[in-house]
C-alpha positions, -999 to +999 in steps of 0.1 A: -081-113-375-057-139-369-058-176-383-048-202-361-042-235-370-047-265-355-069-262-324-107-270-327-135-265-300-147-299-304-111-315-301-110-341-329-082-364-338-056-354-359-055-337-384-072-307-370-098-289-389-092-252-398-107-231-372-106-193-379-107-171-347-114-133-356-095-112-324-088-078-315-121-063-329-134-041-303-163-020-302-194-027-318-190-063-333-220-085-344-219-120-344-217-142-374-221-178-380-203-194-406-205-229-421-167-243-425-158-274-443-141-298-419-118-323-438-117-348-408-152-352-408-158-350-443-188-324-440-195-290-434-193-277-395-209-245-381-182-221-365-189-187-349-168-158-355-174-118-352-176-096-377-169-060-375-198-033-377-178-014-403-185-039-429-213-027-454-242-047-447-244-059-484-210-071-480-218-092-448-246-108-464-227-118-492-198-133-474-223-151-451-240-164-481-205-176-498-197-192-465-227-211-462-228-230-492-189-233-496-182-272-505-145-274-502-117-263-481-100-244-508-132-221-512-134-216-477-100-206-475-103-181-501-132-169-488-116-164-453-086-151-466-106-123-483-121-117-449-088-116-435-077-088-456-110-069-451-109-075-410-073-066-409-080-033-429-108-030-405-089-033-375-061-013-383-087+013-392-103+010-357-070+011-339-061+045-354-096+055-348-092+049-312-060+062-312-073+097-325-099+100-304-078+094-272-055+120-286-084+145-291-098+134-256-065+143-241-063+178-259-095+184-246-092+178-211-059+198-208-077+225-231-102+228-203-079+228-175-059+255-191-091+273-196-101+270-164-069+279-145-067+311-164-103+320-157-093+311-120-061+333-121-079+362-135-107+360-108-080+360-083-053+382-096-064+415-078-057+398-044-023+381-051-006+405-076+024+423-060+017+458-054+044+486-051+039+483-011+044+442-013+077+448-030+087+475-004+079+450+021+099+421+005+128+444+001+129+450+039+126+410+042+155+403+018+175+428+036+173+409+070+176+375+053+207+382+034+226+402+062+213+390+097+238+368+113+213+347+134+199+324+107+171+309+136+158+346+131+150+345+169+134+312+168+110+315+137+106+303+104+118+334+082+101+321+048+068+313+066+067+348+082+069+363+048+040+343+033+019+350+065+026+385+063+018+390+027-013+370+031-025+386+064-008+421+070-028+450+053-003+466+030-027+491+013-009+523+021+028+536+029+017+538+067+006+503+069+033+490+049+058+507+074+037+491+105+042+458+087+081+465+086+081+474+121+062+445+132+085+419+112+118+439+126+102+436+161+099+401+159+137+395+161+136+409+196+172+428+187+175+463+200+200+468+174+180+461+144+156+490+135+137+501+106+139+539+098+115+555+078+131+582+055+122+612+078+140+593+107+170+582+086+172+624+078+172+632+114+199+602+121+220+617+096+217+651+108+237+641+138+268+633+117+269+670+102+294+693+117+262+710+135+226+703+142+197+719+161+192+701+193+203+698+229+239+682+223+232+648+235+245+614+224+224+585+237+221+549+233+202+519+247+206+509+287+230+483+297+225+460+327+244+484+349+226+514+336+189+497+342+166+479+317+144+508+311+146+543+296+177+557+271+210+565+284+232+593+280+267+584+261+281+618+261+271+652+259+286+681+234+311+704+252+293+739+257+260+726+246+227+728+266+228+694+278+264+698+292+253+732+305+225+717+326+250+692+343+239+664+321+267+634+325+273+602+307+257+574+324+225+594+330+192+578+323+166+598+304+131+586+317+110+608+300+111+635+272+080+661+277+061+634+297+066+608+272+079+578+287+110+561+270+107+528+286+100+511+254+109+539+231+137+533+205+167+557+204+155+570+168+121+578+182+138+596+211+161+615+187+131+627+167+118+641+199+151+657+213+157+676+180+131+706+170+133+741+160+158+763+172+149+781+202+120+757+214+122+740+248+122+702+257+116+691+294+138+657+302+132+637+335+167+624+341+177+597+366+215+605+380+226+578+402+199+577+428+185+611+418+156+619+397+153+655+383+137+673+357+154+696+332+141+720+309+167+724+278+163+751+251+172+738+218+197+755+196+222+753+171+254+727+183+284+733+165+303+700+165+340+705+164+351+668+159+391+674+170+406+695+194+448+692+197+471+708+220+507+694+231+520+686+265+555+687+277+569+664+303+598+680+321+629+655+330+625+630+302+645+647+277+669+675+278+643+699+268+615+678+279+594+654+262+563+668+242+534+644+237+506+654+213+471+654+227+443+647+202+408+647+214+383+630+187+348+642+196+326+621+168+332+612+136+314+638+116+320+647+077+358+654+071+367+643+109+400+622+093+411+651+075+407+673+110+429+647+125+454+648+099+457+688+102+460+680+141+489+656+136+509+680+109+504+711+134+515+688+167+550+677+146+556+712+140+557+719+175+583+692+179+558+661+189+570+629+186+543+608+206+505+610+205+475+602+230+443+598+210+412+606+231+382+587+222+363+589+255+326+598+251+333+596+215+297+580+206+306+573+170+291+587+137+300+579+101+313+544+096+339+554+068+354+585+090+363+560+113+377+537+085+399+566+072+413+579+106+424+542+113+443+542+081+461+577+094+479+555+120+483+521+103+511+511+079+491+475+072+466+456+086+428+447+088+410+475+102+373+457+107+354+426+089+317+429+082+301+397+082+265+384+074+248+351+078+270+336+048+302+347+066+330+375+057+313+400+033+335+428+034+372+433+049+385+470+054+423+470+054+450+495+055+479+494+028+500+522+043+491+548+011+471+569+039+495+566+067+504+598+083+517+586+118+523+550+113+552+552+137+550+573+168+544+561+200+504+561+203+483+556+233+442+555+232+420+566+260+385+549+259+358+547+284+321+535+286+310+565+263+330+550+235+307+536+211+303+525+175+328+540+147+352+549+178+353+514+190+361+503+155+391+527+154+403+516+192+398+480+183+418+480+150+446+500+167+448+475+194+447+442+174+474+454+151+495+464+182+495+500+169+485+514+201+478+507+239+445+514+252+438+529+286+405+534+305+376+514+308+351+490+289+336+508+257+296+510+255+290+498+218+263+515+201+252+552+198+229+579+181+241+615+179+212+643+181 
């Protein structure tokens, strides 16, 4: 209740009458008529105001009676002041009550929403919970997202692909998950980005051992010069089944046991070429303009990574100049140790310069390529590894493992020089440690 002086609804002359307005009393109010004393008109006039329903009925009747028979302004003022006190308490109580009701209402709404959300999540959890197969798929997705250099991902939204795959691709079994990962990798349309199942990885790693059961071939993807289909031969292991059959670097394998290699990955081809000792495999080979079928018998192929000898060039010195020749076939386990032994042996024969032959070396273990480079370098960067964020790792030489950092060195390469052997040749050339002779190298390979 607010007391205002001096505005009268009938706008009399001054002095104005005493008018009482009861405001801010909200819901459920009842009108009350009171007779107020007007000192200007010298008589009692009727005024309307609102009485809250929260007043007891007997109190309302008593106040109305008191107002109706009041004869002077002091009595009316006293009565209305008492009313003001009452109404102030009522209005405050009403405001607090409304506030408590609003808070309770908000809490009720929040509780209902949370309850419905929990129920909805409980009903939906079986289809959205990450399973072990989903986590395997996400691990493959994150590996590509972190390391793939082309951040356009072959012109596709990589995050959207992940969400769509989790929603739509079946991943209930391990084989279904492998299929989803292969499909994801294939969307990049990159021949050198492949997903290997554990069995295929084991088969690939067997090619980096000192011996394996197969036909003695190193293969890779065809270039524009080789043709757009099939699997190209990078090199044939000396003395192996393929070498004895006359298969040469640059030949293209069109089929393996009547299975076309047109869309086959080199890892699938490796799995088909390897097998039990003594078993046979038929290859369809295109060599130049000739196409032929060759049946090879699988056997245990022993890979001797290093062959060394010295050559004497007469006339260049009093007793002739001796050049050490080192043929590095592949980077198998302990290949770098074999190179060290060859250098020491040749030095004992009076060699003071070297030729390192990397022709038809299809690569192998990356760490062995790094260790071999350190043998020839006193210092310098060997190779950078970059991902989408830039340079990730730097492999360099500090001279601690250098065995022959100063003797003249020439390196022989050809189109069969691939993978780790290219890293070695590039590091020796870029650090001005060696001169390269030969032809452009290949780039990637798989031993089997």
